[in-house]
Residue, then its C-alpha position, 0 to 999 in steps of 0.5 A: m337372707t340371701s345366702l341363707h335362701a341359697d344355702a336352704r335350697a341347695v340343702l333341701a335339693g341335695w337332700a335324699p329323702p327316706t320316704p315318699r312323704d318326705a320327697a313330696l315335702r321336699d319338692r314342695f319346700v324347694a318349689h316354695l323357695d323357688a317362688e318366694p325370695a323371702g320364703m325364709t322369713r316369718a313375714c312370708l305369709p302363709d308359708h315360711l321355712t323354719a328349722g330345729a333339732i331334736v336332741l338326744t343323748p349320744e347313747a340315744d336312750a333320752v330325749l330332750l323336750n320343751h314344754h312350749r308355752k305358746a303350743g302347750s305341748w312337749l315339743a323339739f326345739g326350733g323356730h324362725c330364721e333371723p337376719g344373722d343366720a347363714t345356714l339352715a343347720g345354723v338356724a337349727r343349732r341357734e334355736a336348739e341352744e337358745e331354747s335349751g340352754l345347752a351350748g356346743l350342740d353336736l349337730d349332724p348338718v344333714p336334715l333328719e326329716i321335714d314336716e309341714h304343719p299349721v301354726e295358729f299362734c304364729s300370726p294371729g288371724t292367719t293360719v301359717h304353715h311352718l315348713d319345717v327342716r329338722f336336724l338331729a343333735t346330741a348332748p350329754r344329759d349333764g349339759g346344763h339345760r335350762v327353761s327359756e322364756e319360750s317354754l314352761d319346762v325343759r326336761w329330759w325323757p327316756v325315749d321309751g317313757l315319753p310324756e304325751v306328745f304328738d304323733d309327729m314327735r313320737r315319729l321324729i324321736a324314732v327317726a333320730v334314734t334310728r339315725l344314731g343306730r340304736 
């Protein structure tokens, strides 16, 4: 994971955060990577980097979300880095494709945003923080999505008719729609 660690550090250090919140988080993520050679792995506790993608239609009128089995909520796709991953954007693409069933996502390699959040189910008995780097992907609505073993459901939602989601998901979707210029 040495090359993945180097890629993640370079991507984050070179990223122009759109808000002061993102700048503070970026600095925290880079400091974490500088202090933790294993900071990309789930074995690094209590904090480790994760990556994911919010998937929109190219027209930015619908978002593909998964009803996450463990979290019990509608979320974007994402997860842990694996030994074969070479880039942070590659982690996001792999996770989104595995969890959505879609192949060949059009993924923007520039992070969309970053977020830190506690995940109780990641390591039972320990409060783990995912230092999550989120990317934007697009896919046609008829791309053949499917439910993975990690999800209860995978469904397209109109961006103006979302299910009950965390405020964080609403913000992420709005940022993604703006990135697409809609």
